[in-house]
ROSE-4610 file (N, C-alpha, C; in Angstrom, 1 decimal, always signed):
// ROSE-4610
residu = [X/X/X/X/X/X/X/X/X/X/X/X/X/X/X/X/X/X/X/X/X/X/X/X/X/X/X/X/X/X/X/X/X/X/X/X/X/X/X/X/X/X/X/X/X/X/X/X/X/X/X/X/X/X/X/X/X/X/X/X/X/X/X/X/X/X/X/X/X/X/X/X/X/X/X/X/X/X/X/X/X/X/X/X/X/X/X/X/X/X/X/X/X/X/X/X/X/X/X/X/X/X/X/X/X/X/X/X/X/X/X/X/X/X/X/X/X/X/X/X/X/X/X/X/X/X/X/X/X/X/X/X/X/X/X/X/X/X/X/X/X/X/X/X/X/X/X/X/X/X/X/X/X/X/X/X/X/X/X/X/X/X/X/X/X/X/X/X/X/X/X/X/X/X/X/X/X/X/X/X/X/X/X/X/X/X/X/X/X/X/X/X/X/X/X/X/X/X/X/X/X/X/X/X/X/X/X/X/X/X/X/X/X/X/X/X/X/X/X/X/X/X/X/X/X/X/X/X/X/X/X/X/X/X/X/X/X/X/X/X/X/X/X/X/X/X/X/X/X/X/X/X/X/X/X/X/X/X/X/X/X/X/X/X/X/X/X/X/X/X/X/X/X/X/X/X/X/X/X/X/X/X/X/X/X/X/X/X/X/X/X/X/X/X/X/X/X/X/X/X/X/X/X/X/X/X/X/X/X/X/X/X/X/X/X/X/X/X/X/X/X/X/X/X/X/X/X/X/X/X/X/X/X/X/X/X/X/X/X/X/X/X/X/X/X/X/X/X/X/X/X/X/X/X/X/X/X/X/X/X/X/X/X/X/X/X/X/X/X/X/X/X/X/X/X/X/X/X/X/X/X/X/X/X/X/X/X/X/X/X/X/X/X/X/X/X/X/X/X/X/X/X/X/X/X/X/X/X/X/X/X/X/X/X/X/X/X/X/X/X/X/X/X/X/X/X/X/X/X/X/X/X/X/X/X/X/X/X/X/X/X/X/X/X/X/X/X/X/X/X/X/X/X/X/X/X/X/X/X/X/X/X/X/X/X/X/X/X/X/X/X/X/X/X/X/X/X/X/X/X/X/X/X/X/X/X/X/X/X/X/X/X/X/X/X/X/X/X/X/X/X/X/X/X/X/X/X/X/X/X/X/X/X/X/X/X/X/X/X/X/X/X/X/X/X/X/X/X/X/X/X/X/X/X/X/X/X/X/X/X/X/X/X/X/X/X/X/X/X/X/X/X/X/X/X/X/X/X/X/X/X/X/X/X/X/X/X/X/X/X/X/X/X/X/X/X/X/X/X/X/X/X/X/X/X/X/X/X/X/X/X/X/X/X/X/X/X/X/X/X/X/X/X/X/X/X/X/X/X/X/X/X/X/X/X/X/X/X/X/X/X/X/X/X/X/X/X/X/X/X/X/X/X/X/X/X/X/X/X/X/X/X/X/X/X/X/X/X/X/X/X/X/X/X/X/X/X/X/X/X/X/X/X/X/X/X/X/X/X/X/X/X/X/X/X/X/X/X/X/X/X/X/X/X/X/X/X/X/X/X/X/X/X/X/X/X/X/X/X]
num = [1/1/1/2/2/2/3/3/3/4/4/4/5/5/5/6/6/6/7/7/7/8/8/8/9/9/9/10/10/10/11/11/11/12/12/12/13/13/13/14/14/14/15/15/15/16/16/16/17/17/17/18/18/18/19/19/19/20/20/20/21/21/21/22/22/22/23/23/23/24/24/24/25/25/25/26/26/26/27/27/27/28/28/28/29/29/29/30/30/30/31/31/31/32/32/32/33/33/33/34/34/34/35/35/35/36/36/36/37/37/37/38/38/38/39/39/39/40/40/40/41/41/41/42/42/42/43/43/43/44/44/44/45/45/45/46/46/46/47/47/47/48/48/48/49/49/49/50/50/50/51/51/51/52/52/52/53/53/53/54/54/54/55/55/55/56/56/56/57/57/57/58/58/58/59/59/59/60/60/60/61/61/61/62/62/62/63/63/63/64/64/64/65/65/65/66/66/66/67/67/67/68/68/68/69/69/69/70/70/70/71/71/71/72/72/72/73/73/73/74/74/74/75/75/75/76/76/76/77/77/77/78/78/78/79/79/79/80/80/80/81/81/81/82/82/82/83/83/83/84/84/84/85/85/85/86/86/86/87/87/87/88/88/88/89/89/89/90/90/90/91/91/91/92/92/92/93/93/93/94/94/94/95/95/95/96/96/96/97/97/97/98/98/98/99/99/99/100/100/100/101/101/101/102/102/102/103/103/103/104/104/104/105/105/105/106/106/106/107/107/107/108/108/108/109/109/109/110/110/110/111/111/111/112/112/112/113/113/113/114/114/114/115/115/115/116/116/116/117/117/117/118/118/118/119/119/119/120/120/120/121/121/121/122/122/122/123/123/123/124/124/124/125/125/125/126/126/126/127/127/127/128/128/128/129/129/129/130/130/130/131/131/131/132/132/132/133/133/133/134/134/134/135/135/135/136/136/136/137/137/137/138/138/138/139/139/139/140/140/140/141/141/141/142/142/142/143/143/143/144/144/144/145/145/145/146/146/146/147/147/147/148/148/148/149/149/149/150/150/150/151/151/151/152/152/152/153/153/153/154/154/154/155/155/155/156/156/156/157/157/157/158/158/158/159/159/159/160/160/160/161/161/161/162/162/162/163/163/163/164/164/164/165/165/165/166/166/166/167/167/167/168/168/168/169/169/169/170/170/170/171/171/171/172/172/172/173/173/173/174/174/174/175/175/175/176/176/176/177/177/177/178/178/178/179/179/179/180/180/180/181/181/181/182/182/182/183/183/183/184/184/184/185/185/185/186/186/186/187/187/187/188/188/188/189/189/189/190/190/190/191/191/191/192/192/192/193/193/193/194/194/194/195/195/195/196/196/196/197/197/197/198/198/198/199/199/199/200/200/200/201/201/201/202/202/202/203/203/203/204/204/204/205/205/205/206/206/206/207/207/207/208/208/208/209/209/209/210/210/210/211/211/211/212/212/212/213/213/213/214/214/214/215/215/215/216/216/216/217/217/217/218/218/218/219/219/219/220/220/220/221/221/221/222/222/222/223/223/223/224/224/224/225/225/225/226/226/226/227/227/227/228/228/228/229/229/229/230/230/230/231/231/231/232/232/232/233/233/233]
x = [-9.3/-8.3/-7.2/-6.8/-5.7/-4.4/-3.6/-2.3/-1.2/-1.6/-0.6/-0.1/+1.1/+1.7/+1.0/+1.0/+0.3/+1.0/+0.3/+0.9/+1.4/+2.5/+2.9/+2.9/+2.2/+2.1/+3.1/+3.6/+4.5/+3.8/+3.4/+2.7/+3.3/+3.5/+4.0/+3.1/+3.6/+2.8/+1.8/+2.3/+1.5/+0.4/+0.5/-0.5/-1.5/-1.4/-2.3/-3.6/-4.7/-6.0/-6.4/-7.3/-7.8/-9.1/-9.9/-11.2/-11.0/-11.7/-11.6/-11.9/-13.0/-13.4/-12.3/-11.7/-10.6/-9.3/-9.1/-8.0/-8.2/-9.4/-9.7/-9.7/-10.2/-10.3/-8.9/-8.0/-6.6/-5.9/-6.0/-5.3/-6.0/-7.3/-8.1/-7.6/-7.5/-7.1/-5.6/-4.7/-3.4/-3.3/-4.0/-4.0/-4.6/-5.7/-6.3/-5.4/-4.8/-3.8/-2.7/-2.1/-0.9/-1.3/-2.4/-2.7/-3.2/-3.8/-4.1/-2.9/-1.8/-0.5/+0.3/+0.5/+1.3/+0.8/+0.3/-0.2/+0.8/+2.1/+3.2/+3.6/+3.0/+3.4/+3.3/+4.4/+4.4/+4.5/+5.3/+5.4/+4.8/+4.1/+3.5/+3.9/+4.6/+4.9/+4.1/+3.3/+2.6/+3.6/+4.2/+5.1/+4.4/+3.3/+2.6/+1.1/+0.3/-1.1/-1.6/-2.9/-3.4/-2.7/-2.3/-1.8/-2.0/-2.0/-2.3/-1.1/+0.1/+1.3/+2.3/+3.2/+4.2/+5.5/+6.6/+7.9/+8.0/+8.5/+8.8/+9.8/+9.9/+10.8/+12.2/+12.6/+14.0/+14.3/+13.2/+13.4/+13.3/+13.2/+13.2/+11.8/+11.2/+9.9/+8.8/+7.6/+6.4/+5.5/+4.6/+3.6/+2.3/+1.2/-0.1/-0.3/-1.0/-1.3/-2.7/-3.2/-4.5/-4.2/-5.3/-5.2/-4.8/-3.7/-3.3/-2.5/-2.3/-1.5/-0.2/+0.9/+2.2/+2.6/+2.8/+3.2/+4.3/+5.1/+6.2/+5.8/+6.1/+5.8/+7.1/+7.0/+8.1/+7.5/+8.1/+7.8/+9.0/+9.0/+10.1/+11.5/+11.6/+12.9/+13.4/+12.4/+12.8/+13.2/+12.6/+12.9/+14.4/+14.8/+16.1/+17.1/+16.7/+17.7/+17.7/+16.8/+16.7/+16.2/+15.2/+14.7/+13.1/+12.5/+11.1/+10.6/+9.2/+8.6/+7.6/+7.6/+6.7/+5.4/+4.3/+3.0/+2.1/+1.4/+0.4/-1.0/-1.7/-3.1/-3.9/-4.5/-5.3/-6.6/-7.0/-8.2/-9.4/-10.6/-11.8/-12.0/-12.0/-12.1/-13.6/-13.9/-15.2/-15.1/-15.7/-15.7/-16.4/-17.2/-18.0/-17.2/-16.1/-15.3/-14.1/-13.7/-12.5/-11.3/-10.6/-9.4/-9.7/-11.0/-11.5/-11.0/-11.1/-10.7/-11.5/-10.8/-11.6/-12.3/-13.4/-14.2/-13.4/-12.6/-11.8/-10.5/-9.7/-8.4/-8.3/-9.5/-9.4/-10.2/-10.7/-11.4/-10.5/-9.9/-8.9/-9.6/-9.4/-10.0/-9.2/-7.9/-7.0/-5.6/-4.7/-3.3/-2.4/-1.2/-0.2/+1.2/+1.7/+3.0/+4.2/+5.3/+6.5/+7.1/+7.7/+8.2/+9.3/+10.2/+11.4/+11.4/+12.2/+12.4/+13.6/+13.5/+14.6/+15.1/+16.4/+17.0/+16.3/+16.2/+15.7/+16.5/+17.8/+18.7/+19.2/+19.0/+19.5/+19.8/+20.5/+20.8/+19.7/+19.0/+17.9/+18.5/+18.4/+19.0/+18.2/+16.9/+16.1/+16.5/+16.8/+17.2/+18.7/+19.4/+20.9/+21.4/+20.9/+21.3/+20.9/+21.5/+21.1/+19.8/+18.9/+17.6/+17.3/+16.4/+15.9/+14.5/+13.5/+12.1/+11.6/+12.4/+12.0/+12.6/+13.3/+13.9/+12.9/+12.4/+11.3/+11.5/+12.7/+13.0/+13.2/+14.0/+14.2/+13.0/+12.0/+10.8/+9.6/+9.8/+8.8/+7.6/+7.9/+6.8/+6.2/+4.9/+4.3/+4.2/+4.4/+4.4/+3.2/+2.4/+1.1/+1.0/+0.8/+0.6/-0.9/-1.1/-2.5/-3.5/-4.4/-5.4/-6.3/-6.9/-7.8/-8.9/-9.6/-10.7/-10.3/-9.1/-8.6/-8.2/-7.8/-7.4/-8.6/-9.8/-11.0/-11.5/-11.0/-11.5/-10.9/-11.8/-11.4/-11.5/-10.4/-10.4/-10.7/-11.8/-12.2/-11.7/-12.3/-11.8/-12.3/-13.3/-13.8/-13.3/-13.4/-13.1/-14.3/-14.1/-15.2/-15.3/-16.6/-16.8/-16.3/-15.5/-15.0/-16.1/-17.1/-18.2/-19.0/-19.2/-20.0/-19.2/-17.9/-17.1/-17.1/-16.9/-16.8/-18.1/-19.2/-20.5/-20.8/-20.5/-20.7/-19.9/-18.6/-17.8/-18.4/-18.8/-19.5/-20.7/-21.5/-22.8/-22.5/-21.5/-21.2/-20.6/-19.8/-19.3/-20.4/-21.4/-22.5/-23.4/-23.6/-24.4/-23.6/-22.3/-21.5/-21.6/-21.5/-21.6/-23.0/-24.0/-25.4/-25.6/-25.1/-25.2/-24.4/-23.2/-22.4/-23.0/-23.7/-24.4/-25.5/-26.3/-27.4/-26.9/-25.9/-25.3/-24.7/-24.1/-23.5/-24.6/-25.8/-26.9/-27.7/-27.2/-27.8/-29.3/-29.6/-30.9/-31.0/-31.9/-32.0/-32.6/-33.6/-34.3/-33.7/-32.8/-32.2/-33.2/-33.2/-34.0/-33.7/-34.7/-34.5/-33.3/-32.5/-31.4/-31.7/-32.8/-33.2/-33.4/-33.9/-34.1/-32.8/-31.8/-30.5/-29.8/-30.0/-29.4/-29.9/-31.3/-31.9/-31.4/-31.4/-30.9/-29.5/-28.6/-27.2/-27.0/-27.8/-27.7/-28.0/-29.1/-29.5/-28.4/-27.9/-26.9/-25.6/-25.2/-24.0/-24.1/-25.3/-25.5/-25.4/-25.9/-25.9/-24.4/-23.7/-22.3/-21.4/-21.7/-20.9/-21.2/-22.4/-22.8/-22.1/-22.0/-21.3/-19.8/-19.2/-17.8/-17.4/-18.3/-18.0/-17.9/-18.7/-18.6/-17.3/-17.0/-15.8/-14.5/-14.6/-13.5/-13.3/-14.4/-14.3/-13.8/-14.1/-13.6/-12.1/-11.7/-10.3/-9.5/-10.1/-9.4/-9.3/-10.3/-10.3/-9.2/-8.9/-7.8/-6.5/-6.3/-5.1/-5.0/-6.1/-6.1/-5.8/-6.4/-6.1/-4.6/-4.0/-2.6/-1.8/-2.1/-1.3/-1.4/-2.5/-2.7/-1.9/-1.9/-1.2/+0.3/+0.7/+2.2/+2.7/+2.7/+3.2/+4.7/+5.4/+6.9/+7.1/+6.0/+6.2/+6.3/+6.0/+6.2/+7.6]
y = [+9.5/+9.4/+8.4/+7.6/+6.6/+7.3/+6.6/+7.1/+6.7/+5.9/+5.4/+6.6/+6.4/+7.4/+7.6/+8.8/+9.0/+8.4/+8.0/+7.5/+8.6/+8.4/+9.3/+8.6/+9.3/+8.7/+9.4/+8.7/+9.2/+8.7/+9.7/+9.4/+10.2/+9.5/+10.2/+11.3/+12.5/+13.7/+13.5/+12.8/+12.6/+11.5/+10.9/+9.8/+10.2/+11.4/+11.9/+12.4/+11.8/+12.2/+13.6/+14.2/+15.6/+15.6/+14.5/+14.4/+14.2/+14.9/+14.8/+13.4/+12.8/+11.5/+10.5/+10.6/+9.8/+9.9/+11.2/+11.4/+10.7/+10.9/+10.2/+8.7/+8.2/+6.8/+6.2/+7.0/+6.5/+6.3/+7.3/+7.2/+6.1/+6.0/+5.0/+3.6/+3.4/+2.1/+1.8/+2.7/+2.5/+2.1/+2.9/+2.6/+1.2/+0.9/-0.4/-1.5/-1.4/-2.5/-2.6/-1.5/-1.5/-2.1/-1.7/-2.1/-3.6/-4.0/-5.4/-6.3/-5.8/-6.5/-6.3/-5.1/-4.8/-3.5/-3.8/-2.7/-1.7/-2.0/-1.2/-0.2/-0.3/+0.5/+2.0/+2.8/+4.2/+5.0/+4.4/+5.0/+4.2/+4.8/+4.1/+4.8/+4.1/+4.6/+3.9/+4.7/+4.1/+4.2/+3.1/+3.1/+3.2/+2.5/+2.6/+2.4/+3.3/+3.2/+2.0/+1.8/+0.6/+0.2/-1.1/-1.6/-3.2/-3.7/-5.2/-6.0/-5.5/-6.2/-6.2/-7.2/-7.3/-7.9/-7.6/-8.2/-9.7/-10.4/-11.8/-12.0/-13.2/-13.5/-13.2/-13.4/-13.2/-11.7/-10.9/-9.4/-9.0/-9.9/-9.6/-9.7/-8.6/-8.6/-8.6/-8.3/-8.2/-9.4/-9.7/-10.7/-10.2/-10.7/-10.2/-10.5/-9.7/-9.9/-9.3/-9.5/-8.9/-7.4/-6.6/-5.2/-5.0/-4.2/-4.0/-2.7/-2.3/-1.1/-1.7/-1.1/-1.6/-0.5/-1.0/-0.1/-0.7/+0.2/-0.2/+0.3/-0.5/-0.2/-0.1/+0.7/+0.8/+0.9/+0.2/+0.4/+1.2/+1.4/+2.2/+1.6/+0.3/-0.4/-0.2/-0.4/-0.2/+1.2/+2.2/+3.6/+3.8/+3.2/+3.4/+2.7/+1.5/+0.7/+1.0/+1.8/+2.1/+0.9/+0.2/-1.0/-0.8/-1.7/-1.7/-3.1/-3.2/-4.5/-4.1/-4.8/-4.5/-5.3/-4.6/-5.2/-4.9/-5.9/-5.6/-5.6/-4.5/-4.4/-4.7/-5.9/-6.2/-5.6/-5.0/-4.2/-5.0/-4.5/-5.2/-4.9/-6.0/-5.9/-5.9/-5.2/-5.3/-6.3/-7.5/-8.6/-8.3/-7.3/-6.9/-6.0/-5.5/-4.6/-5.3/-4.7/-5.3/-5.3/-6.4/-6.6/-6.5/-6.7/-6.7/-5.5/-4.3/-3.1/-2.7/-2.2/-1.8/-0.4/-0.2/+1.0/+2.2/+2.0/+3.0/+2.3/+3.1/+2.6/+2.6/+2.5/+2.5/+1.4/+0.5/-0.7/-1.9/-2.1/-3.2/-4.5/-5.6/-6.8/-7.7/-7.7/-8.5/-8.0/-8.5/-8.1/-9.3/-9.0/-10.0/-9.4/-9.7/-9.1/-9.9/-9.3/-10.0/-10.6/-11.7/-12.4/-11.7/-11.1/-10.5/-9.0/-8.5/-7.1/-6.8/-5.6/-5.3/-3.9/-3.6/-2.3/-1.3/+0.0/+1.0/+1.3/+1.3/+1.6/+0.2/+0.1/-1.2/-0.9/-1.9/-1.8/-2.4/-1.6/-2.1/-2.7/-4.0/-4.6/-4.2/-3.9/-3.6/-2.2/-1.3/+0.1/+0.3/-0.7/-0.7/+0.5/+0.8/+1.9/+1.8/+2.5/+2.5/+3.3/+2.8/+3.5/+3.5/+4.4/+4.5/+5.1/+4.2/+4.6/+5.5/+5.6/+6.5/+7.9/+8.1/+9.5/+10.4/+11.3/+12.2/+13.1/+13.7/+14.7/+13.9/+12.9/+12.2/+11.6/+11.1/+10.5/+11.4/+12.7/+13.7/+13.2/+12.9/+12.4/+13.5/+13.4/+14.3/+13.6/+14.3/+13.7/+14.2/+13.3/+13.6/+13.0/+13.8/+13.3/+12.9/+11.7/+11.2/+12.3/+12.6/+13.6/+13.2/+14.2/+13.9/+13.0/+13.2/+12.3/+10.9/+10.6/+9.3/+8.6/+9.5/+9.0/+8.4/+8.9/+8.5/+7.2/+6.7/+5.5/+4.3/+3.5/+2.3/+1.1/+0.4/-0.7/-2.0/-2.6/-3.9/-5.0/-6.2/-7.4/-7.4/-6.6/-6.6/-5.3/-5.3/-4.2/-3.2/-2.1/-1.1/-0.3/+0.0/+0.7/+2.2/+2.6/+4.0/+5.0/+4.7/+5.6/+5.9/+4.8/+5.0/+5.8/+5.6/+6.4/+7.8/+8.0/+9.4/+10.1/+9.5/+10.1/+10.5/+9.6/+9.9/+11.1/+11.2/+12.3/+13.6/+13.6/+14.7/+15.2/+14.2/+14.5/+15.3/+14.8/+15.5/+16.9/+17.0/+18.3/+19.3/+18.8/+19.7/+20.1/+19.2/+19.6/+20.7/+20.6/+21.6/+22.9/+22.9/+24.1/+24.8/+24.0/+24.5/+25.2/+24.6/+25.1/+26.4/+26.4/+27.6/+28.8/+28.4/+29.4/+30.1/+29.3/+29.8/+30.7/+30.3/+31.1/+32.4/+32.4/+33.6/+34.6/+34.0/+34.9/+35.3/+34.9/+35.2/+34.7/+33.6/+33.0/+32.2/+32.6/+32.0/+30.6/+30.4/+29.1/+28.2/+27.3/+26.4/+25.3/+24.8/+23.7/+22.5/+21.6/+20.4/+19.6/+19.0/+18.2/+17.2/+16.5/+15.5/+16.1/+17.4/+18.1/+18.4/+18.9/+19.2/+17.9/+16.8/+15.5/+15.0/+15.1/+14.7/+15.5/+16.8/+17.7/+17.4/+17.3/+17.0/+15.6/+14.6/+13.3/+13.3/+14.0/+14.1/+14.9/+16.0/+16.7/+15.9/+15.2/+14.4/+13.3/+12.7/+11.6/+12.1/+13.3/+13.9/+14.2/+14.8/+15.2/+13.9/+12.9/+11.6/+11.0/+11.0/+10.5/+11.2/+12.5/+13.3/+13.0/+13.0/+12.8/+11.4/+10.4/+9.1/+9.0/+9.6/+9.6/+10.3/+11.5/+12.2/+11.3/+10.6/+9.7/+8.6/+8.0/+6.9/+7.4/+8.6/+9.1/+9.4/+9.9/+10.1/+8.8/+7.8/+6.5/+5.9/+6.1/+5.5/+6.1/+7.4/+8.0/+7.4/+7.1/+6.5/+5.1/+4.3/+2.9/+2.9/+3.8/+3.8/+4.1/+5.0/+5.3/+4.1/+3.4/+2.2/+1.1/+0.9/-0.1/+0.2/+1.5/+1.9/+2.2/+2.3/+2.6/+1.6/+0.3/-0.7/-0.5/+0.1/+0.3/+1.3/+2.1/+3.0/+2.3/+1.0/+0.3/+0.2]
z = [+49.8/+48.8/+49.2/+48.3/+48.6/+48.9/+49.7/+50.0/+49.0/+48.0/+47.1/+46.3/+45.7/+44.9/+43.6/+43.0/+41.8/+40.6/+39.6/+38.4/+37.5/+36.7/+35.7/+34.4/+33.4/+32.1/+31.1/+30.2/+29.2/+27.8/+27.0/+25.8/+24.6/+23.5/+22.3/+21.9/+21.7/+21.4/+20.2/+19.2/+18.0/+18.2/+19.3/+19.6/+20.7/+21.2/+22.3/+21.6/+21.9/+21.3/+21.6/+20.8/+21.0/+21.7/+21.5/+22.2/+23.6/+24.5/+25.9/+26.4/+25.8/+26.2/+25.8/+24.7/+24.3/+25.2/+25.6/+26.5/+27.8/+28.4/+29.6/+29.4/+28.3/+28.0/+27.9/+27.2/+27.1/+28.4/+29.3/+30.6/+31.4/+31.3/+32.0/+31.6/+30.2/+29.7/+30.1/+30.1/+30.5/+32.0/+32.8/+34.2/+34.5/+33.9/+34.1/+33.7/+32.6/+32.1/+33.1/+33.5/+34.3/+35.7/+36.3/+37.6/+37.7/+36.5/+36.4/+36.5/+36.1/+36.0/+37.3/+37.7/+38.9/+39.6/+40.8/+41.6/+42.1/+41.9/+42.4/+41.2/+40.1/+38.9/+39.3/+38.9/+39.1/+37.7/+36.8/+35.5/+34.4/+33.5/+32.4/+31.1/+30.2/+28.9/+27.8/+27.1/+25.9/+24.7/+24.4/+23.3/+22.0/+21.8/+20.5/+20.8/+20.2/+20.2/+19.4/+19.3/+18.6/+17.3/+17.2/+16.0/+16.0/+14.8/+14.7/+14.1/+14.3/+13.8/+14.9/+14.9/+15.9/+15.2/+15.7/+15.1/+15.4/+14.4/+14.5/+15.6/+16.2/+17.3/+16.9/+15.7/+15.3/+15.0/+15.1/+14.9/+13.4/+12.5/+11.1/+10.5/+10.2/+9.6/+10.6/+10.1/+10.9/+10.7/+11.6/+11.5/+12.1/+11.6/+12.1/+13.6/+14.2/+15.7/+15.9/+17.1/+17.5/+17.7/+17.7/+17.9/+19.4/+19.6/+21.0/+21.1/+22.3/+22.7/+23.3/+23.0/+23.6/+24.7/+25.9/+26.9/+27.8/+28.4/+29.3/+30.7/+31.7/+33.1/+33.9/+34.9/+35.9/+37.3/+38.2/+39.6/+40.2/+41.5/+42.1/+41.9/+42.0/+41.8/+40.3/+39.4/+38.0/+37.6/+38.3/+38.1/+38.5/+39.6/+40.1/+39.2/+38.7/+38.0/+36.5/+36.0/+34.5/+33.7/+34.3/+33.6/+33.5/+32.7/+32.6/+32.2/+32.2/+31.7/+30.7/+29.6/+28.5/+28.6/+28.2/+28.3/+27.1/+26.6/+25.6/+26.2/+25.9/+26.3/+25.1/+25.0/+23.8/+23.8/+22.7/+22.6/+22.2/+22.5/+22.1/+20.6/+19.8/+18.4/+17.9/+16.8/+16.2/+15.1/+15.3/+14.4/+13.1/+13.1/+11.9/+10.9/+11.4/+10.6/+9.9/+8.8/+8.1/+9.0/+9.0/+9.8/+11.3/+11.7/+13.1/+13.8/+13.1/+13.7/+14.9/+16.0/+17.1/+16.9/+17.6/+17.4/+18.0/+19.1/+19.7/+20.2/+20.8/+21.3/+22.8/+23.5/+25.0/+25.6/+24.8/+25.4/+25.5/+26.6/+26.7/+27.2/+26.5/+26.7/+27.7/+27.5/+28.4/+28.2/+29.0/+29.0/+28.8/+28.1/+27.9/+28.2/+29.4/+29.8/+29.3/+29.0/+28.7/+30.0/+29.9/+31.1/+31.8/+31.1/+31.7/+31.8/+32.8/+32.9/+32.0/+31.3/+30.3/+30.6/+30.2/+30.4/+29.4/+29.9/+29.1/+27.8/+28.0/+26.9/+26.3/+25.0/+24.4/+22.9/+22.3/+20.9/+20.0/+19.2/+18.4/+17.1/+16.9/+15.8/+14.5/+14.6/+13.5/+13.0/+13.9/+13.5/+13.5/+14.0/+14.1/+14.8/+15.9/+16.8/+18.2/+19.1/+20.5/+20.7/+21.4/+21.6/+23.1/+23.5/+24.9/+24.7/+24.8/+24.6/+25.7/+26.8/+27.9/+27.8/+26.8/+26.6/+26.1/+27.0/+26.7/+25.5/+25.5/+24.4/+23.1/+23.0/+21.8/+21.2/+22.0/+21.5/+21.5/+21.8/+21.8/+22.6/+23.9/+24.8/+25.6/+25.9/+26.9/+28.2/+29.3/+30.6/+31.3/+31.8/+32.4/+33.8/+34.8/+36.2/+36.3/+36.9/+37.1/+37.5/+36.6/+37.0/+38.1/+38.8/+40.0/+39.6/+38.5/+38.1/+37.9/+37.6/+37.4/+38.7/+39.7/+41.0/+41.7/+41.4/+42.1/+41.5/+40.4/+39.8/+40.6/+41.1/+41.8/+40.8/+40.5/+39.6/+40.3/+39.9/+40.5/+39.7/+39.8/+39.1/+37.7/+37.3/+36.0/+35.2/+33.9/+33.1/+33.1/+33.8/+33.9/+32.6/+32.2/+31.0/+31.1/+30.2/+30.2/+30.1/+29.2/+29.0/+30.3/+31.0/+32.3/+33.2/+33.4/+34.3/+33.9/+32.6/+32.1/+32.2/+32.0/+32.1/+33.5/+34.5/+35.9/+36.3/+35.8/+36.1/+35.6/+34.3/+33.7/+34.5/+34.9/+35.6/+36.9/+37.6/+38.9/+38.6/+37.6/+37.2/+36.8/+36.0/+35.6/+36.8/+37.7/+38.9/+39.7/+39.8/+40.5/+39.8/+38.5/+37.7/+37.8/+37.8/+38.0/+39.3/+40.4/+41.7/+41.8/+41.3/+41.3/+40.5/+39.4/+38.6/+39.4/+40.0/+40.8/+42.0/+42.6/+43.7/+43.2/+42.0/+41.4/+41.1/+40.6/+40.3/+41.5/+42.7/+43.9/+44.0/+43.4/+43.4/+44.7/+45.6/+46.9/+46.9/+46.0/+46.0/+44.9/+45.2/+44.3/+43.9/+42.7/+42.3/+43.2/+43.3/+44.1/+43.6/+44.5/+44.1/+43.0/+43.1/+42.1/+40.7/+40.7/+39.4/+38.8/+39.6/+39.1/+38.5/+39.3/+38.9/+37.6/+37.4/+36.1/+35.0/+35.2/+34.1/+33.7/+34.7/+34.5/+33.8/+34.2/+33.7/+32.2/+31.8/+30.4/+29.6/+30.1/+29.4/+29.3/+30.3/+30.3/+29.2/+29.2/+28.2/+26.8/+26.5/+25.2/+24.8/+25.8/+25.5/+25.3/+26.1/+25.9/+24.5/+24.1/+22.8/+21.7/+21.8/+20.7/+20.8/+22.0/+22.1/+21.7/+21.9/+21.5/+20.0/+19.3/+17.8/+17.4/+18.0/+17.7/+18.0/+19.1/+19.5/+18.5/+18.1/+17.1/+15.8/+15.4/+14.1/+14.2/+15.4/+15.6/+15.7/+16.3/+16.4/+15.0/+14.2/+12.8/+12.0/+12.1/+11.4/+11.8/+13.1/+13.5/+13.0/+13.1/+12.6/+11.1/+10.3/+8.9/+8.6/+9.4/+9.3/+9.6/+10.6/+11.0/+9.9/+9.4/+8.3/+7.1/+6.7/+5.5/+5.7/+7.0/+7.3/+8.3/+8.0/+9.0/+9.3/+8.4/+8.7/+9.8/+10.2/+11.3/+12.7/+12.7/+14.0/+14.3]
């Protein structure tokens, strides 16, 4: 286990997915994007889930953009100073879909960070009021400490497939559950390890296939909402 400090995620409650695969995928995507930019990141705030619009440079009105997630990052120094850096995690788009809509909201293709570090509290000209996106209560954020299964993910130079990582995790969990079941039933002769592995691999693949469909349906509902409610940005 790495000696690094664990990540803390802050996510709007109404944007936290219900599907377990999508939950894991969301944290995986946020961690990947953050670590690709700054290995010293400790806090990750998902300001907005997938959307394809952004504000114009002058702050007046929206303009089309690629599908992306907006997140703010903090390292130890930024936590102390009350500052952050904003980052866009651009999603893998499906060119066959209308508006190039992504199939889900956790396949990140590349990242685009803002150049400067900004204060957490600022005057929003568009809303004409003081805002603090890091205010947990005001923004109805849920706070999630990096789960154990995510701590074990080693991020390499490439973007690793969420589904592969999730299926491997499920497979290991299912093997453990099978072994515990046999022990609980006091069955002395356990099936051969390779038999357990094959059974778990098949079950994990079936579960991932089902959850992937559920995650895509859940993501589509969010995307439909974003397209019909651009003012919510």
